[in-house]
Structures are given as structure tokens and as C-alpha cells.
C-alpha positions in Angstrom: 31.8 -32.6 -17.0 29.8 -29.5 -16.0 28.2 -28.6 -19.3 27.9 -30.0 -22.7 30.5 -28.4 -25.0 29.6 -27.9 -28.6 32.3 -27.6 -31.2 33.3 -24.0 -32.1 33.8 -23.4 -35.8 36.8 -21.7 -37.3 38.1 -21.0 -40.8 40.6 -23.5 -42.1 42.5 -20.9 -44.1 42.1 -17.7 -42.1 40.6 -16.1 -45.2 38.1 -13.9 -43.4 38.6 -11.1 -41.0 37.7 -12.4 -37.5 37.4 -8.9 -36.1 34.4 -8.2 -38.4 32.1 -10.1 -36.0 33.6 -10.7 -32.5 30.5 -12.7 -31.6 32.1 -15.6 -33.5 35.5 -15.5 -31.8 35.8 -18.0 -28.9 37.2 -16.5 -25.7 39.0 -18.9 -23.4 39.0 -17.7 -19.8 41.7 -19.3 -17.6 39.7 -19.7 -14.4 41.3 -22.8 -12.7 43.2 -20.9 -10.0 42.7 -21.7 -6.3 43.2 -18.2 -4.9 45.4 -19.3 -2.0 46.6 -15.8 -1.2 43.0 -14.6 -1.0 41.8 -17.2 1.5 41.6 -14.7 4.3 39.2 -12.6 2.1 37.2 -15.1 0.1 37.4 -18.4 2.1 37.4 -21.5 -0.1 35.9 -19.9 -3.1 37.7 -20.2 -6.4 39.5 -16.9 -7.2 37.4 -16.4 -10.3 34.2 -16.0 -8.3 35.6 -14.0 -5.4 32.8 -11.5 -4.5 33.4 -8.0 -5.8 30.7 -5.6 -4.6 28.4 -8.5 -4.1 29.0 -10.1 -7.6 31.4 -12.8 -8.7 34.6 -11.3 -10.1 34.4 -13.2 -13.3 31.0 -11.6 -14.1 32.8 -8.2 -14.2 35.3 -9.7 -16.6 32.7 -11.2 -18.9 30.5 -8.1 -18.9 33.5 -6.0 -20.0 34.2 -8.4 -22.9 30.6 -8.5 -23.9 30.5 -4.7 -24.3 32.7 -5.4 -27.3 30.5 -8.2 -28.5 32.7 -11.1 -27.4 29.9 -13.4 -26.5 31.2 -17.0 -26.7 33.1 -18.0 -23.6 34.8 -21.3 -22.7 35.9 -21.3 -19.0 38.9 -23.5 -18.3 38.1 -24.6 -14.8 39.6 -26.9 -12.2 39.5 -26.0 -8.5 35.9 -26.2 -7.2 34.6 -25.9 -10.8 31.0 -26.5 -9.7 31.0 -23.2 -7.8 31.9 -21.4 -11.0 29.2 -23.2 -12.9 26.6 -22.5 -10.2 27.4 -18.8 -10.4 27.4 -18.3 -14.2 25.5 -21.2 -15.7 25.3 -21.3 -19.5 25.3 -17.5 -19.8 21.9 -17.4 -21.6 20.4 -15.0 -19.1 22.9 -12.4 -20.3 22.7 -13.4 -24.0 26.1 -15.2 -23.9 27.2 -18.7 -24.6 29.3 -20.2 -21.7 30.8 -23.7 -21.9 33.2 -25.3 -19.5 36.4 -27.3 -20.0 37.3 -29.1 -16.8 41.0 -29.8 -16.0 41.3 -33.4 -14.7 44.4 -32.2 -12.8 46.6 -29.1 -12.5 47.8 -28.4 -16.0 49.3 -24.9 -15.9 48.1 -22.1 -18.1 49.4 -23.6 -21.3 48.1 -27.1 -20.4 44.7 -25.5 -19.7 44.6 -23.9 -23.2 45.5 -27.2 -24.8 42.8 -29.0 -22.9 40.2 -26.4 -23.7 41.0 -26.3 -27.5 40.7 -30.1 -27.5 37.4 -30.0 -25.5 35.7 -27.6 -27.9 37.0 -29.3 -31.1 39.4 -26.7 -32.3 42.3 -28.4 -34.1 45.8 -27.2 -34.7 44.9 -26.8 -38.4 42.2 -24.2 -37.7 43.2 -20.9 -39.2 41.1 -18.6 -37.0 42.6 -17.2 -33.8 41.2 -17.5 -30.3 41.3 -14.9 -27.6 42.6 -16.0 -24.2 42.1 -14.0 -21.0 43.3 -14.6 -17.5 40.3 -15.2 -15.2 41.9 -13.3 -12.3 42.7 -10.0 -14.2 40.3 -7.2 -14.9 41.0 -5.1 -18.0 38.8 -2.1 -18.6 39.9 -1.8 -22.2 38.6 -3.0 -25.6 40.4 -6.0 -26.9 39.1 -5.7 -30.5 42.3 -3.8 -31.6 44.4 -6.6 -30.1 42.7 -9.1 -32.4 43.0 -6.8 -35.4 46.7 -6.2 -34.7 47.3 -10.0 -34.5 45.6 -10.5 -37.9 47.3 -7.6 -39.6 50.7 -8.9 -38.6 49.9 -12.6 -39.4 51.1 -13.3 -35.9 51.4 -16.7 -34.3 50.7 -15.2 -30.9 50.0 -11.6 -29.8 50.2 -10.4 -26.2 48.4 -7.4 -24.6 51.0 -5.4 -22.7 51.1 -2.6 -20.2 53.9 -0.2 -19.2 54.3 -0.2 -15.4 56.7 1.5 -13.0 57.6 -1.7 -11.2 58.0 -5.0 -13.2 59.3 -7.0 -10.2 55.9 -8.5 -9.4 55.1 -9.6 -12.9 58.2 -10.3 -14.9 58.8 -8.3 -18.1 58.5 -8.5 -21.9 60.9 -6.8 -24.3 59.7 -5.9 -27.8 61.3 -4.3 -30.9 60.3 -1.0 -32.4 58.0 -2.9 -34.7 56.3 -4.6 -31.8 57.8 -8.0 -32.2 58.5 -9.8 -28.9 62.2 -10.3 -28.3 62.3 -11.9 -24.9 60.6 -12.7 -21.6 62.2 -12.1 -18.2 61.2 -13.8 -14.9 60.1 -12.0 -11.8 63.0 -10.5 -10.0 63.8 -8.1 -7.2 64.9 -5.1 -9.3 62.3 -2.3 -9.5 62.3 -1.1 -13.1 60.0 0.5 -15.5 59.0 -1.9 -18.3 56.3 -3.8 -20.2 54.4 -6.6 -18.6 51.7 -8.9 -19.9 48.2 -8.1 -18.9 46.9 -11.6 -19.3 45.2 -11.2 -22.7 46.5 -13.1 -25.7 45.4 -13.8 -29.3 46.7 -17.2 -30.3 46.7 -19.4 -33.4 45.4 -22.9 -32.4 48.5 -24.6 -33.7 50.1 -23.4 -30.4 49.1 -26.9 -29.2 52.1 -28.2 -31.2 54.4 -26.4 -28.6 52.5 -27.7 -25.5 53.5 -31.1 -24.3 50.9 -33.4 -22.7 51.2 -35.1 -19.3 52.8 -32.3 -17.3 51.9 -28.9 -15.8 53.3 -26.2 -18.1 53.2 -22.4 -18.0 52.3 -20.3 -21.1 54.6 -17.4 -20.4 57.5 -19.1 -18.6 57.8 -22.2 -20.9 55.6 -22.1 -24.0 56.2 -18.6 -25.3 60.1 -18.9 -25.0 59.8 -22.2 -26.9 57.8 -20.4 -29.6 60.3 -17.6 -29.8 63.2 -20.1 -30.1 61.3 -21.6 -33.1 61.3 -18.2 -34.8 57.5 -17.9 -34.8 56.1 -14.4 -35.1 55.1 -13.2 -31.6 53.9 -9.6 -31.3 53.1 -7.4 -28.4 50.7 -4.5 -28.3 50.6 -1.9 -25.6 47.1 -1.4 -24.2 46.0 1.7 -22.3 43.5 1.2 -19.6 43.0 0.0 -16.0 44.7 -3.4 -15.3 43.9 -5.0 -12.0 45.2 -8.4 -11.0 43.2 -9.8 -8.0 45.7 -12.5 -7.2 46.8 -10.6 -4.0 44.9 -9.0 -1.2 46.1 -5.6 -2.4 44.8 -6.3 -5.9 41.5 -7.6 -4.6 40.9 -4.5 -2.5 41.9 -2.3 -5.5 39.3 -4.1 -7.6 36.6 -3.6 -4.9 37.4 0.1 -4.9 37.4 0.3 -8.7 34.0 -1.5 -8.9 32.5 0.8 -6.3 33.6 3.8 -8.2 32.3 2.5 -11.5 29.1 0.8 -10.5 26.0 2.5 -12.0 
């Protein structure tokens, strides 16, 4: 265990507007990735703390979230977790609260969410949503409207989406005119315009009921399709703003360029 994790409170009936004070919304950062494809650039560092203009990548992510007063972060960590803890500590020097939920083994994105909710004491019966963000993706966009959209539609899960010219690298998401998610498609060779997930999700904690234990499981490839099959309300909201995935050398260099251009 890297840090003591205190329980995060949440409404039992969802009767308040969680967007009224984003400081109360727990943000789970999925930061367990190894960064194998970036080894030539960052060595054995975890992908989440790959240096970007002399600062760990995750610091750029958290600072952007903090601009919208998201201040309570739980980092779902695994590979070389101590390096991440050494870089960010408890967040107090920035006025944030950072806790850590350590994966005992590779659990996949959905498994990491289940492990983290359990670690911070958020039960399936909790009515307030959590925000989940990929720890290898930079979004220069406010996520407050995504939370509000989720609550307005009484959604089980809400995905942040982006329209791109080539979905082959990401896989795609299809939504109805009302924004309800209809289907997910795996990565494929066809180069088509479409919607892709940007790695930001608002979720009801009872999502754990759809995540089995004892195996590595993906949120988008396995859990979301299972939720759709159960006829739960899953919504998608198109976000407008820079979206940089540093999971490849090309993405890493793009983030370096963006950071240089936008550093004060």
C-alpha cells in the first residue's frame, strides 16, 4: 500500500446535483499502464509519469482537471507504482487530495475500477457518480458538462467522445440522435470517419455488478457491451478540444509539442 486511503462519501439516493461542487466528485485515474511502446523514449518509467517538458505527464492531466475544481483523485496504479507515488505524493502541495489504489496483479481497465471503488469504500449502492479518466490521455477540455449531461439523462454510464477522421487506431462508438450509445466496434483496418472514446467516463458505482472478479477485463471491450446488453442507459457526449493519447511514440511527441506551445 502506498498511501492510506480514506473513504469517499457519496449520496445514497443521488438527490443532490454532483456538478454543483466538483471538489466533492472523486476522480479515478487509470494509471497502471507499463508504456511498453514508449520504452525507447522513457526507459522503464510508468507511462503515467513519462516526462513532458521536464514534468511527469500525469501532472499535466491533474492540473487540467483541477482548473475545473476536480480536486480529489484516486490513482489506480500497478506497474512501478512507487515511482508514481514519489512524483506526486499526496497532492497537498497543489491543494489536491491524492490517494492510491494498488492493483495486486494486472486487472484490465474495468478490473482497476472495481478494485479502486472497493479500496475507497464506494459501494454499488452509492447513488453519486464517479469520474474516470485514462492516465495516458490528455484532454484540454472541461469535463463538468460531461458530468452534468450524465446526471440530466439519469445515465448508468456516460462516455466522452470525439469525432476523428480515422477510427482504425481506436475502435469506434455509435450513438443515436439522442446521444444514447448503440454499439462499440473493435479496432480494424478500415480508415473511416467516426466517433471514438477519449478515455473520460462518468459512471454509477453499481457498474461493479457487471465486472467479474478474478480475471483481467476491459471496460470498453467487455464491460460496456455487457451493460448495453442489459439495456442500461449508456450515453455519449461529443467533446470539442485537444485529445492526445501518449500511448505511442507519435502521441508522446505530439504531447511534447503541445506542452511546449502552451507552457506559460
